[in-house]
N, C-alpha and C positions, 0 to 999 in steps of 0.2 A: 177096313177102309169103306169108304162110299166112293163109287166111281161113275163119272159122268162124262159129259161133252160140252164144250165151249159152242153155241150155237151158230156163230158167224159163218161157218162153212154151209149151212143150211139156210142162210138168209135167201136162198132161190126158190124157196117153197114155204107153205103155210106151216104154222106151228104145229097143227095136228100130225102133218105129214113127217116134219122132223121128229116128233116124240115116237112116232112108229118105227122110225130107222133107228133112234136111240135104243128102244126097249128092244127091237130086233137082234141087237147086237150085245144084248146080255148087260148093258148100262142101266142105271136108274136115276141119273140126273141131267140137268140142262142147266148150263150156266147161261143167263141171259144177257143179251149185249142191250144196254140202255143208254147208249150216247157216247160221245167222245168222238174218236175216228171214223167210227161207223155209226149208221142211223139205227135206231131201237126198232127193227123190222118186225120182231115178234112181239113187241110191246107198244102198239101204235097209240095206245089211249092212256099214257102216263098220267097226263094232267087230270084227265077224269078219275083215274084209280087212286090218286092223291087225295080227293076230296068227296069222292061219291062211293059208299060202301056197296051199292048194285054193281056199279062198273067193277069195284075190286073183286066182287064175289062171281061175277061172270068170267071175269079172266081167269080166276084160279079154278073155275069148274072146267076149263079145258084140260086140266091134267087128272080129273077124276078117272080112275079106272084105266089109265095109260101105264101104269107101274113105272111113271118117271115124275119126279119132283124137281121143285127149283132148286139148283145147287149154287146159289149166289148170283149177283148182278155183276156186270162188266162193263165199265165206262172207259177203258184205256185212251188216253188222249194227253195233251200237254195243258194243263191247266196253269202254267205259269208263262206261257208262250208271250212274248212280248206285243205280237200283232192283236190289235183289238178286235180283229175280226175271229181270232181263234181262241186265245186264252181265256177270256171272260166266258165265251160259250161253253168251253170244255169245262171251266170252273164250277159253271152252274149246274152242269150234267153230273159233276160228282156230288154236289149238295142234293140235287133232285133225286139221285140214285139212292142216297142214304135215307132220304125221307120215304121213297118207295120201298126200300127193303123193309123198313118197319112196317109199311102198310101191307106187305106180303108175308109178314112172318118170317123173314129173312134176317140173318145176321151178319153176312159178309157182301162188302162191296169191292170188287177188285179194280185198281186204277194205277196209273203212273205217278210218279213224284212231280213230273214236268222239269222244264228247262227253261230258265229264264236266259234274257239277254246277258252279255259279259259286262255291261257296263250301264250306268244310268242313262235312259235316252236311246239305248241300242234297239234295233228293230228285228234282230234275228237271234234265235237260241245259239247259245255258244257252249259246246261239250268239250270240257278239259279233259283231253285223254290221258295226258301224262303231264303232272304239274312239277316238271323239273326246275322251272325257273320262278323266280319271285313274282313276276307279273302274272303268271298263272294262278298263283296263290291269291293274289289279290283279286282276280275275277272269281274264283271260287268263294272267296268272302263276302263279295257283292251277291253272289247267287244266293248263298245262305241267308242273307238279311233279306233277300226276297221271299225264300221258300219257306222259312220258319213262321212267321206271322201267318201265311195263308194256312199252313198244315196245322197251327195251333187252332184257327177257327174251325177248319174241318174236324179235328180231333174233338173240340167241344161238341160239334152237332152229332158226330158219331155216338159219342158217350151219352147224349141225351137222348138217343134213339136206341140205344142198346145194340149198336152195330160196330163191327171191326171193320177197318179199311185196310185192305192188302195191298201193298205196293209191288208191282212187278219189278223184279231186279233186271232192268232192261237197259243197256247202253243206249246213248243219246238222251239219258235223263240224269238229273242231279244224283239221284239214287239208284245203283246199279250194282252194288255188291255189299257184303256184311259192313264193312266200315262206313260206308255211306248210310246206310239206314239205322245205324247206331249214332252216327253224327246227327242225323235229322231228330231222331227220337231223344236224344240227350240235349240237344239245343233247345227242342221245343217243350221239353218235360211231357212228352205226348204218352198218352195211356192206351189209345184205341186205334193207333196207326202201327202196323207191322208188315209183313211181307207175304206176296203170293209167289211161291217158289216154282218158276217155271224153268225146268231142268235145261231147256234148250239153250238160253242165252247164256248160262253158266258154262255148257259144254265148249261152245265156239269162243269164250275167253280162256279156256284152258283151265278151269274150275271144276272141281268135282261136287256135283250137286248133294250127293250124301254126306260128303265132309260140311258142305255148307249148312244143311239142315241141322247136323249135330253140333255145329258151331252156334246158331242162331237161337236153337231150341224153341222156347215159347213164342219168339217173335215170329214164328212161322204160322200163318193163319189159314193159309190155303194152298192148294198146288195145281200145276198145270204140267201134263204129260205130253211132251212134244220132244222128239230127238233130233240130233244133229249128226252129220256125216262130214268128217273133214277129208276133202279131196287133195290129190297129188299137187294141185296148183298152189295149194297153201305154202308148199317149200318155196314158191316163186314169190308170192306178193304178199303172203302172210294172212292172217285172219283179219286184218284191218284195212283189207283191200278196198279201195274206193272208186273201182272201175264201173260205176253205174252210169246208166244212159238215161238221159232225159227223155220222156215220152212226149210226144207231140199231141196237141188238142184232137188231133183225128185218129188217134190211138186208144184202145181201151185202158183206161187209167183209173186209179184210185183217188179220190180227193180226201186230202187230211185236214181239211178246214181252210176256209179263206182261198187263197191262191197256190196252196201247196199239194203237190202230189206225189205220191209214191213212184219212184224210179225203177227201171228195168235192172233185174238182178245182174252182177258181172258174169261175163262169158269169156273163158271158162271161169267157174266160180272156185273160190278156195274152200268154201263150205255150203253146205245145203241144209234147210230144214227138211227133215224126213219124216215118215211114220215111224212109230215105235218098233224096234228091232232092226232098223236098217242101219242105226248107228252103233247102238248097244244093245246087247242081248237081254233076253229075259231075266237071266241071273242077275244082271245089273239092275234091271227095273225091280225086282224083287228086292233087292237092298235098299233101293230108294223108298219103295213104299214102307219097309221095315223101320226105316229112318223117321218117315213122316209118322208114323202108328206109334212110335216112341214119344212123339212130341202131343198127338191127339189122336185117339183111335177112330173118331167121328169125322175127321177131315175129309172134305171132299177132294178128290184127284180127278181133275177134269182134262180130257184130251183136247188138244187143240191140233187141228189138221191143216198143214201147210205144205204138203208134198206135193210140188207140182207134177211129179212123175206117175201120181195116182190120182184117179178121179175122186168126187166126193164120197161115194158110198163104199169104194174099194178101199179108199185111205182110212175111212173111219172103221170099216171092218177089220184091216189089217193091224191098226193100231189097238183096237178093242180086244183082239185075239191075244195080243202079247200083254197087254196091261192085266187082263183076267187071268192069264197064265202065271203072270207075276205074282198076283195077289194070291193065287192058290198054292204057289210055291212058298210064299211068306208065312201063310197059315199051316202049311204042313210043316215048316221047319219050326214053327212055334209050338207045335204039339208034343 
């Protein structure tokens, strides 16, 4: 397998410094953020790269001799958001990332399916968690009518540029599990849209990422290595706990587009994102990598660090040790 890191955790430093830390931890790829929820900190000249060969070559030259190559582009956001300050901007980031990938010799763009409003004229995204009543199915039918034409357009653009678009199976999106990615692909007749298999969002939904990989097979285009720890409080409030706190403008907070902001995590939490090994052991991650290897031996598997108990460098190093050990265990078992 090819093992790398999603770069958002190192947006606090120049690209060259991030590459040095990645290489120092034995990883060989960097997945670059190119818009969506986060600004493209390490690719500030996207517009120039798209039209100017000299700008493109200067950007790519930064990787020479580092031992680290580009491991896909990432523009996670909500391209179907009904707010005109958010949805269209995130949608354009997806289009631009596809064109940028082709310019950089890349063939993977990671994003999310997005989530529309629940009815025509709605102003807020509406995630149907459990469609037990007929009205909820009406909402979903409307949302598919919004999503399918958009993703047909993106699929055609990706096909034209030789790019595969990998949708993260992420709750708060229309596509968040195997059934919903198959629904989108089937309704749209899509050829170049599949899945980024981020194990973490499957863990907290009580899904088994290994089983999901084997269920989806060739629909898995790309992968993320992030762990989850289920905490004792899950026995009280369950994994769908909504005890988030709204952060005030005076507190450090992350903008998600327009006037939307990330909230403070529930305390105590039912579950947390943690570095690899703190939720599932090396043997599990070895089985995860083996399942991905069966789909595509050249697939990139990139660490995403969101463990708030560990610093940036410490968290990446801890995750890298587990991922490298898991891959060595996988290779040893294959001999």
